[in-house]
N, C-alpha and C positions, 0 to 999 in steps of 0.2 A: 350341087345335082340336082339337077329341077327335075321334082317327080311327073310333072307329065309331057318326057319325053316320051319317042315313042315305042322305044325297046322298054322303058319299064311302065308304057300303058300296054305292050303286046304281052309281056310275062306276067301283068296284074287279071289280064282278061283270062290266060291260057289257067292259073290259079282259083279263078272265080266259075269256073269251068265244072268242076263239083258241086259248088253252090247251085249254081243256076239247073242243075241236074236232080238235083233235093230237093231245091223251090218245087219243078216241075211235076215230078211223082209226086210231090205233095207230103214231104219230112217236115219239110218246113215253111214257115206260114211267109208273106211278103213283108212281114216286118222285120224278121227273124235274118232272111237271105239279103236285105238293106242293109241290115246292122252290121253283116260279116262282107261285104263289096269292099268298105272300106280298107278296111284287115290285110283283104287280096292286093289292094292298090302298095298298101305299107309294106306286105312282104314281098309283090318283086319288084321296089326298091328297093328293099335289101337287097335281095338273090343278084339282082344288078352291080349295084354299088358295090357287092362283092369279087363277081365278076370281072370288073373292072379295074378294080385294086387287084387283084391277082394277076390280072394279061398285062398292065401296064406294066413296063418294062422298066426297071431302072433308070435315075439321069444317068449320061454319060458322067465322069470324072470330069472334072475341067482341068484342063492343063495349067502349070503354072510356069510362066514364062521367067527364065535364068537372065541374069544382066549379060550383060555383053562382055567378054575380057579383053581388053585390049591387049595385042600380040605385045611380049616385052622384046626389046632390041634388044 
């Protein structure tokens, strides 16, 4: 799965909001905030991968074709 999909980026951005808030408040320096942003993207990728794995239904079982039996005369 591509880590730059729109759903991964959206979840990563949502997870990065507290980092932005702490940076804006002054608790994080710019270097600390930028250093934590890739972890937010990785967590978003993991969360989306987990939800997709759980939400995907299992494949339907394949039907086996039985050989056609000739009727006995």
